[in-house]
C-alpha positions in Angstrom: 71.8 104.5 101.4 70.5 104.1 105.0 69.8 100.7 106.3 66.7 100.0 108.4 68.4 100.3 111.7 69.8 103.8 110.8 66.4 104.9 109.6 64.7 103.8 112.8 67.4 105.8 114.8 66.8 108.9 112.7 63.0 108.6 113.2 63.4 108.2 116.9 65.7 111.2 117.1 63.3 113.3 115.0 60.3 112.4 117.1 62.2 113.0 120.3 63.2 116.5 119.1 59.6 117.3 118.2 58.3 116.2 121.6 61.0 118.1 123.4 60.0 121.3 121.5 56.3 120.7 122.4 57.0 120.5 126.1 59.9 123.0 126.4 57.8 126.1 127.0 56.3 124.6 130.2 59.8 123.8 131.4 60.9 127.4 130.9 58.5 129.1 133.3 55.5 129.4 130.9 52.0 129.1 132.5 48.8 128.0 130.8 46.6 129.9 133.3 45.8 133.3 131.8 43.8 134.7 134.7 46.4 133.7 137.2 49.2 135.3 135.2 47.3 138.5 134.7 46.6 138.7 138.4 50.2 138.1 139.2 51.2 140.8 136.7 49.0 143.4 138.6 50.5 142.3 141.9 54.1 142.4 140.7 53.9 145.2 138.2 55.2 143.0 135.4 54.4 142.9 131.7 52.9 139.7 130.2 53.9 138.0 127.0 51.0 135.8 125.8 51.9 133.4 123.0 49.0 132.1 120.9 50.6 129.0 119.3 50.1 125.8 117.5 53.0 124.2 119.2 53.0 120.9 117.4 51.9 121.8 113.9 52.6 125.5 113.1 56.0 125.9 111.5 56.4 129.6 112.4 55.4 128.8 116.0 58.0 126.1 116.2 60.6 128.4 114.7 59.7 131.3 117.1 60.2 128.9 120.0 63.4 127.5 118.7 65.0 130.9 117.6 63.7 133.0 120.5 61.8 131.5 123.4 64.2 128.7 124.0 67.3 130.9 123.9 69.2 131.9 127.0 69.1 135.6 126.1 65.3 135.6 126.0 65.0 133.4 129.1 67.3 135.6 131.1 65.3 138.8 130.1 61.9 137.2 130.6 62.9 135.8 134.1 63.3 139.4 135.4 60.9 141.4 133.3 58.0 139.3 132.0 55.4 136.8 132.9 54.8 134.2 130.2 51.6 132.5 129.2 51.2 129.9 126.4 47.8 129.7 124.8 48.2 126.6 122.7 46.0 125.1 119.9 47.8 121.8 119.3 46.8 119.0 116.9 48.2 116.1 118.8 48.7 117.2 122.4 46.1 116.4 125.0 44.4 119.3 126.8 41.7 119.5 129.4 38.3 120.8 128.2 38.7 123.8 130.6 42.1 124.7 128.9 40.6 124.4 125.4 37.7 126.6 126.4 40.0 129.2 128.0 42.2 129.4 124.9 39.3 129.5 122.5 37.6 132.3 124.5 40.8 134.3 124.6 41.5 133.8 120.9 38.0 135.2 120.1 38.3 138.0 122.6 41.6 139.2 121.2 40.8 138.5 117.5 43.5 135.9 117.0 43.4 134.9 113.3 46.8 133.3 112.8 49.7 131.6 114.6 51.9 132.6 116.2 50.3 135.7 117.6 52.1 137.3 120.5 50.3 139.8 122.7 52.1 142.0 125.1 50.1 143.3 128.1 51.0 146.0 130.5 50.7 145.3 134.3 47.1 146.7 134.2 46.0 144.1 131.7 45.9 146.3 128.6 47.3 145.0 125.2 50.1 147.3 124.2 51.4 145.3 121.2 50.3 142.5 118.9 53.1 140.8 117.1 54.3 137.3 116.2 57.4 135.8 114.6 60.1 138.4 114.0 63.4 137.9 112.2 66.7 138.4 114.0 66.6 135.8 116.8 66.5 136.2 120.6 68.7 139.3 120.8 66.5 141.3 118.3 63.3 140.1 120.0 64.5 141.1 123.4 65.5 144.5 122.1 62.0 144.9 120.6 60.4 143.9 123.9 62.6 146.4 125.8 61.5 149.2 123.4 57.8 148.4 124.1 58.2 148.1 127.9 60.2 151.3 128.3 57.7 153.5 126.3 
């Protein structure tokens, strides 16, 4: 049986892990500015991965981030081949009104009905794939992305 001190330590560790997961996408080169990313994609000829997520409440979103987006293999591939944009719909994370409006407008425009939804855009701004969580971890996800981009 855990004493009170051990329980408090476990709670602190758990909350710290959750907060780290919530903020990890921004630290990995993810943008929140959709228009800026799409303009950059045109200029650089890169594909865009747009992640519609509920970063602090959606179990599948958290799992996708943990198993794929936070992994070295994905980060290495994305660094050279993709621009990343996170379109977040959190429950407990503060967002500006402009960011909330942008994300809601994009969700409506692209018919987002569940989370996570991942859209892949070509450099011209056209959606080439709509997906989400996929089994197999980072290696399988990268292989899937490669197959889309090399079509």
